[in-house]
C-alpha positions in Angstrom: 0.0 0.0 0.0 1.4 3.4 -1.0 1.1 6.4 1.3 1.0 10.0 0.0 3.0 12.4 2.2 2.5 16.1 1.7 5.0 18.9 2.5 4.8 22.7 2.4 8.5 23.2 3.0 9.9 24.3 -0.4 13.3 26.1 0.3 14.4 27.0 -3.2 13.5 26.9 -6.9 16.5 26.7 -9.3 15.8 26.2 -13.0 13.8 23.0 -13.4 14.6 21.9 -9.8 12.7 22.4 -6.6 14.5 21.9 -3.2 12.1 20.6 -0.5 13.3 20.7 3.1 12.4 18.7 6.2 11.7 15.6 4.1 12.1 12.1 5.6 12.5 8.8 3.8 12.2 10.2 0.2 13.3 7.7 -2.4 15.5 8.2 -5.5 13.2 8.4 -8.6 10.1 8.7 -6.4 7.3 10.7 -8.1 5.9 13.8 -6.5 2.9 15.9 -7.2 3.4 19.7 -6.9 0.2 21.6 -6.1 0.3 25.4 -6.9 -1.7 28.0 -5.0 -4.3 28.2 -7.9 -4.9 24.5 -7.7 -2.8 23.6 -10.8 -0.9 20.3 -10.4 2.5 19.3 -11.9 4.5 16.1 -11.6 8.1 15.8 -10.6 10.7 13.2 -9.7 13.2 13.0 -6.9 16.7 13.3 -8.2 18.7 13.4 -4.9 18.0 13.0 -1.3 19.7 13.6 2.1 18.6 13.3 5.7 16.8 16.6 5.5 16.2 17.5 1.8 14.9 16.2 -1.4 15.8 17.7 -4.8 12.9 17.4 -7.2 13.0 17.6 -11.0 9.8 19.2 -12.3 8.2 17.8 -15.5 7.3 21.1 -17.0 8.0 24.8 -16.2 8.7 26.0 -12.6 7.2 29.4 -13.1 4.3 30.1 -10.7 5.8 27.9 -8.0 5.7 30.1 -4.8 7.8 28.7 -2.0 5.3 29.9 0.6 2.1 28.7 -1.0 3.0 25.5 -2.9 2.8 22.0 -1.5 4.7 18.9 -2.6 3.2 15.4 -2.1 5.5 12.4 -2.2 3.6 9.5 -3.8 5.8 6.6 -2.8 6.2 5.2 -6.3 8.5 5.6 -9.3 7.4 7.0 -12.7 5.4 4.4 -14.6 3.3 4.2 -17.8 0.4 2.1 -19.0 1.1 -0.4 -21.8 -1.1 -2.2 -24.2 -1.3 -3.2 -27.9 -3.9 -0.4 -28.2 -1.1 2.1 -28.1 -0.2 1.1 -31.7 -1.6 3.6 -34.1 -1.5 6.4 -31.5 0.6 9.4 -30.9 1.6 10.5 -27.3 3.4 13.5 -25.8 6.6 13.3 -23.9 4.8 12.4 -20.7 2.8 9.6 -22.3 -0.5 11.5 -22.7 -2.4 11.2 -26.0 -1.4 13.9 -28.4 -3.4 12.9 -31.5 -7.0 12.9 -30.0 -8.7 13.4 -26.7 -9.6 9.7 -26.7 -8.0 7.7 -23.9 -6.2 4.3 -24.2 -7.2 1.1 -22.4 -4.1 -0.3 -20.7 -3.3 -3.9 -19.9 -0.6 -3.2 -17.4 1.5 -0.5 -15.7 5.3 -0.6 -15.9 8.2 1.3 -14.4 9.7 3.4 -17.3 13.2 2.6 -16.2 12.7 -1.0 -17.1 14.4 -4.0 -15.5 17.9 -5.2 -16.3 18.1 -8.2 -18.6 20.2 -11.0 -17.3 23.1 -11.3 -19.7 22.8 -15.1 -19.6 19.2 -14.8 -20.8 20.2 -12.8 -23.9 20.1 -14.6 -27.2 22.8 -13.6 -29.7 21.3 -11.6 -32.6 21.7 -13.6 -35.9 18.7 -12.9 -38.1 19.2 -10.7 -41.1 16.9 -7.7 -41.4 16.3 -6.7 -45.0 15.9 -2.9 -45.1 15.8 -2.8 -48.9 18.7 -0.3 -48.9 21.9 -1.6 -50.6 24.3 0.5 -48.6 23.0 -1.1 -45.4 22.0 -4.6 -46.5 25.1 -5.2 -48.6 27.8 -3.5 -46.5 26.5 -2.8 -43.0 23.9 -5.4 -42.4 21.3 -4.8 -39.7 20.5 -7.8 -37.5 17.4 -8.4 -35.5 18.0 -7.4 -31.8 20.9 -5.1 -32.8 21.3 -1.4 -31.7 22.7 0.4 -34.7 22.9 4.2 -34.6 22.8 6.6 -37.5 25.6 9.2 -37.2 24.5 12.2 -39.1 24.7 16.0 -39.1 22.3 18.9 -39.4 20.8 19.1 -42.8 21.5 15.5 -43.9 18.6 13.2 -44.8 18.7 11.0 -41.7 14.9 11.4 -41.2 14.2 10.2 -44.7 16.5 7.2 -44.1 14.9 6.3 -40.8 11.4 6.6 -42.5 12.5 4.4 -45.4 13.9 1.7 -43.1 10.7 1.8 -41.0 8.6 1.3 -44.1 10.7 -1.4 -45.8 12.3 -3.5 -43.0 11.4 -7.2 -42.9 13.0 -10.5 -42.1 14.0 -12.3 -45.3 12.0 -15.4 -46.1 9.1 -14.6 -43.7 6.0 -12.4 -43.8 7.0 -10.9 -40.4 7.0 -7.2 -40.2 8.0 -4.8 -37.4 5.8 -2.9 -34.9 7.4 0.5 -34.6 7.9 2.5 -31.5 9.0 6.0 -32.3 10.6 8.4 -29.8 10.9 12.0 -31.0 13.2 13.9 -28.6 13.2 17.7 -28.9 11.8 17.6 -32.5 10.9 20.6 -34.6 7.3 20.6 -35.6 8.3 20.2 -39.3 10.2 17.0 -38.5 7.3 15.7 -36.4 4.9 16.4 -39.3 7.2 14.7 -41.7 7.3 11.5 -39.8 3.6 11.6 -39.0 2.6 12.2 -42.6 5.0 9.6 -43.9 3.8 6.9 -41.5 0.2 7.8 -42.3 0.7 7.9 -46.1 2.5 4.5 -46.2 0.1 2.8 -43.7 2.9 2.4 -41.2 1.1 4.5 -38.6 -1.3 1.7 -37.7 1.6 -0.4 -36.5 3.4 2.5 -34.8 3.3 4.0 -31.3 4.8 7.4 -31.3 6.0 9.5 -28.3 6.8 13.1 -29.3 8.6 15.7 -27.3 8.7 18.9 -29.4 11.4 21.5 -29.2 9.1 24.0 -27.4 8.0 21.4 -24.8 9.8 21.3 -21.5 13.3 20.0 -22.0 13.1 17.8 -19.0 10.6 15.7 -20.8 13.4 14.7 -23.1 14.7 12.5 -20.3 11.4 10.7 -20.0 10.4 10.3 -23.7 12.8 7.6 -24.7 12.1 5.6 -21.5 8.4 5.7 -22.2 9.0 4.4 -25.7 11.4 1.6 -24.6 9.0 0.5 -21.9 6.2 0.2 -24.5 8.6 -1.7 -26.8 9.5 -4.1 -24.1 5.9 -4.9 -23.4 5.1 -5.4 -27.1 8.2 -7.5 -27.6 8.5 -9.7 -24.5 4.9 -9.9 -23.4 3.1 -9.8 -26.7 5.7 -11.6 -28.8 6.2 -8.8 -31.4 9.3 -7.8 -33.3 9.7 -4.2 -32.5 11.8 -1.6 -34.3 12.6 1.4 -32.0 13.6 4.7 -33.6 14.9 7.4 -31.3 15.7 10.8 -32.7 17.6 12.8 -31.8 19.9 11.4 -29.1 21.9 14.6 -29.2 18.9 16.5 -27.9 18.6 13.9 -25.1 22.2 14.4 -24.1 21.9 18.2 -24.2 19.0 17.9 -21.8 21.0 15.7 -19.6 23.8 18.3 -19.5 21.2 21.0 -18.7 19.9 19.0 -15.8 23.4 18.3 -14.5 24.2 22.0 -14.6 21.1 22.8 -12.7 22.1 20.3 -10.0 25.5 22.1 -9.9 27.4 18.8 -10.5 31.1 18.8 -11.5 31.1 18.9 -15.3 32.9 16.3 -17.3 34.1 16.3 -20.9 32.8 19.4 -22.7 30.4 20.1 -19.8 28.5 16.8 -20.1 28.0 14.9 -16.8 30.6 12.2 -16.1 27.8 9.6 -15.9 26.6 10.2 -19.5 28.1 6.9 -20.7 26.1 5.0 -18.0 23.0 6.9 -18.7 23.1 6.3 -22.5 23.9 2.7 -21.9 20.7 2.4 -19.8 18.8 3.2 -23.0 20.8 1.4 -25.7 21.1 -1.8 -23.7 17.3 -2.2 -23.7 17.6 -3.6 -27.2 18.0 -7.3 -27.8 16.4 -10.8 -27.7 15.6 -12.9 -24.6 15.9 -16.7 -24.8 12.6 -18.5 -24.7 10.6 -15.4 -25.8 9.5 -14.9 -29.4 9.8 -11.1 -29.6 12.8 -8.8 -30.1 13.8 -5.1 -29.9 16.0 -3.6 -32.6 17.1 0.0 -32.2 17.9 2.5 -34.9 19.0 5.7 -33.0 19.8 9.0 -34.8 22.7 10.9 -33.4 23.5 14.3 -35.0 27.1 15.1 -34.5 27.6 18.7 -33.3 29.9 20.6 -35.9 30.1 17.3 -37.9 32.6 16.1 -35.2 32.6 12.3 -34.8 34.9 12.6 -31.8 32.3 14.7 -29.9 31.3 13.0 -26.6 27.8 12.0 -27.8 28.7 10.0 -30.9 32.0 8.9 -29.3 30.3 7.3 -26.3 27.4 5.9 -28.4 30.0 4.1 -30.6 31.4 2.4 -27.5 28.0 1.1 -26.4 26.3 0.2 -29.6 27.2 -2.4 -32.2 28.5 -0.2 -35.0 27.2 2.9 -36.8 25.8 4.0 -40.1 27.8 7.1 -41.0 26.1 9.7 -43.3 28.4 11.9 -45.4 27.8 15.6 -46.1 30.1 15.3 -49.2 28.0 12.6 -50.7 24.8 14.5 -49.9 26.1 17.7 -51.5 26.7 15.6 -54.7 23.1 14.6 -54.8 23.5 11.0 -53.6 20.7 9.6 -51.4 20.9 8.0 -48.8 24.4 9.6 -48.5 25.8 6.7 -46.5 29.6 6.7 -46.4 30.7 3.0 -46.4 34.2 3.7 -45.2 32.9 5.3 -42.0 30.2 2.8 -41.3 30.3 -0.5 -39.5 28.0 -3.3 -38.3 29.7 -5.4 -35.7 27.0 -8.1 -35.9 27.0 -8.3 -39.7 28.9 -11.6 -40.0 26.3 -13.3 -37.8 23.4 -12.4 -40.0 24.7 -13.1 -43.5 25.8 -16.1 -45.5 24.1 -19.2 -46.9 20.6 -19.7 -45.6 20.4 -16.1 -44.4 21.4 -13.9 -47.3 23.6 -15.6 -49.9 26.8 -17.5 -49.7 28.8 -14.9 -51.5 27.7 -11.9 -49.3 30.8 -11.7 -47.1 33.2 -11.8 -50.0 31.3 -9.3 -52.1 31.1 -6.9 -49.2 34.8 -7.1 -48.4 35.8 -6.7 -52.0 33.6 -3.7 -52.6 35.0 -2.1 -49.5 38.6 -2.7 -50.6 38.0 -1.4 -54.2 36.1 1.7 -53.0 39.0 2.5 -50.6 41.4 2.3 -53.5 39.0 4.5 -55.5 39.1 7.1 -52.7 42.9 7.0 -52.8 42.9 7.5 -56.6 40.5 10.4 -56.2 42.8 12.1 -53.7 45.8 11.6 -55.9 43.8 12.9 -58.9 43.1 16.1 -57.0 46.9 16.6 -56.6 48.4 15.6 -59.9 45.3 15.6 -62.2 43.4 12.7 -63.7 45.6 12.5 -66.8 48.6 11.8 -64.7 47.1 8.7 -63.1 48.1 5.2 -64.0 45.7 3.0 -65.9 45.0 1.1 -62.8 44.2 4.3 -60.8 41.9 5.5 -63.6 40.1 2.2 -63.4 39.7 2.5 -59.7 38.5 6.1 -60.2 35.8 4.9 -62.6 34.9 2.1 -60.2 34.3 4.6 -57.4 32.0 6.7 -59.5 30.0 3.7 -60.7 29.8 2.3 -57.1 28.4 5.6 -55.8 26.0 6.1 -58.6 24.7 2.5 -59.0 25.2 0.9 -55.6 25.0 3.7 -53.0 22.5 5.9 -54.8 19.0 4.7 -54.5 15.5 6.2 -54.7 13.5 7.0 -51.5 10.7 4.6 -52.6 13.1 2.0 -54.2 13.3 -1.3 -52.4 16.0 -3.7 -53.4 16.1 -7.3 -52.3 19.5 -8.6 -51.0 19.8 -10.6 -54.3 19.3 -7.3 -56.2 22.0 -5.7 -54.0 24.5 -8.5 -54.5 23.9 -8.7 -58.2 24.6 -4.9 -58.5 27.8 -5.6 -56.6 28.9 -8.3 -59.1 28.1 -6.0 -62.0 30.6 -3.6 -60.4 33.2 -6.2 -59.6 33.0 -7.4 -63.2 34.7 -4.1 -64.2 37.8 -5.2 -62.4 40.3 -7.9 -63.7 39.6 -11.2 -62.1 43.1 -11.4 -60.7 42.4 -8.4 -58.5 39.4 -10.0 -56.7 41.4 -11.2 -53.8 38.7 -11.2 -51.2 36.1 -13.4 -52.9 36.4 -17.2 -53.0 37.2 -18.6 -56.4 34.1 -20.7 -56.4 31.9 -17.6 -56.2 34.0 -15.9 -58.9 33.3 -18.8 -61.1 29.6 -18.7 -60.3 28.9 -15.0 -60.4 31.7 -13.1 -62.0 31.9 -14.9 -65.3 28.1 -14.9 -65.8 28.0 -11.1 -65.3 31.1 -10.7 -67.5 29.5 -12.6 -70.4 26.2 -10.6 -70.0 28.0 -7.3 -70.5 
């Protein structure tokens, strides 16, 4: 049984924080109800406690909170949210309240938004190939069910379009299974929100999507809650209802900025570039909620968008994200400026679980060799391009000129793809072999001879 204890002992209001004095037995993360003099009520959460004080983070503005005429009730429970399958097809705000209509939702259960740690022994290793229909991902940086794979992007690049395309096209090869989508918009502009909403609605994806939206003009403190609401919903759909769930969180940079703002308000000692020293642990508490649990049919796959401040991949947010997650999809401003969509730069991208999700019975037996060979040749093409910028194209050797042409064809035929163009993995690998057939057979050192015999010569004759 929970007991509500009310105090009228506010000592100070600092930014989004309220300091309540003479508090006994307050608990970390406990939810409080703040009642203003005019009867308005706001929610908050205990961030820190001592023997005599509790520091409360307010979910919303702190204007109007008068230290003499405002009461604070400690509710004796942590922040929780209702969960049900009825949340699919609905849009909620950053506190879990319906944003799309005034109609409520019938919930099956109530869950703590912080989730519960998954026993590492209970985790199943991700090994099922997810076909996104995008060659740059499927062929070179394969997404695997249960993986957490961030998109490292920058302001102005088409990461939203890429996320929407993956959401629309993702499926598991050889099955009719599709993903339920849980979308977390963190500090979004209204234009971005409308883009996703209209795209999901137009393509029919909205009926299988539960969206939690914190807009840029909403309280920044909500940005701490929004991804946790989304992940709690995803865990219910995956591990209680047996669904395969794709979680898209955008933008994790806005989340980290809110974390820094909160840390500053608490007057904590800043760490690298002013971010709190516990940011790694905090980000891990979100990213590690992806995965597969043995004995349960569902799964959670994360696709998290991280915009790099000043295009700096060494910035603490992408840097720490790279340590926690299983690779990254790196978007290139140079490719985007040249009109290439989806502007994924292969040489900066990596999927650490790729080898577990490809090969015979999953994609095709030649997948690994084709991927490695395309990487190697494109790297040589980049070297030839750099050399050409110094000495001129005419001064290049015949071999370098061939690599230069290969690089242009690779970008225009393999990387470049229409927003509504869906390629099967067979389509992707066949395009790869068409490109490899431009290269003398003796230079294909990363593909097994048996696959060269099977695919290279066939494409060579067809040309």
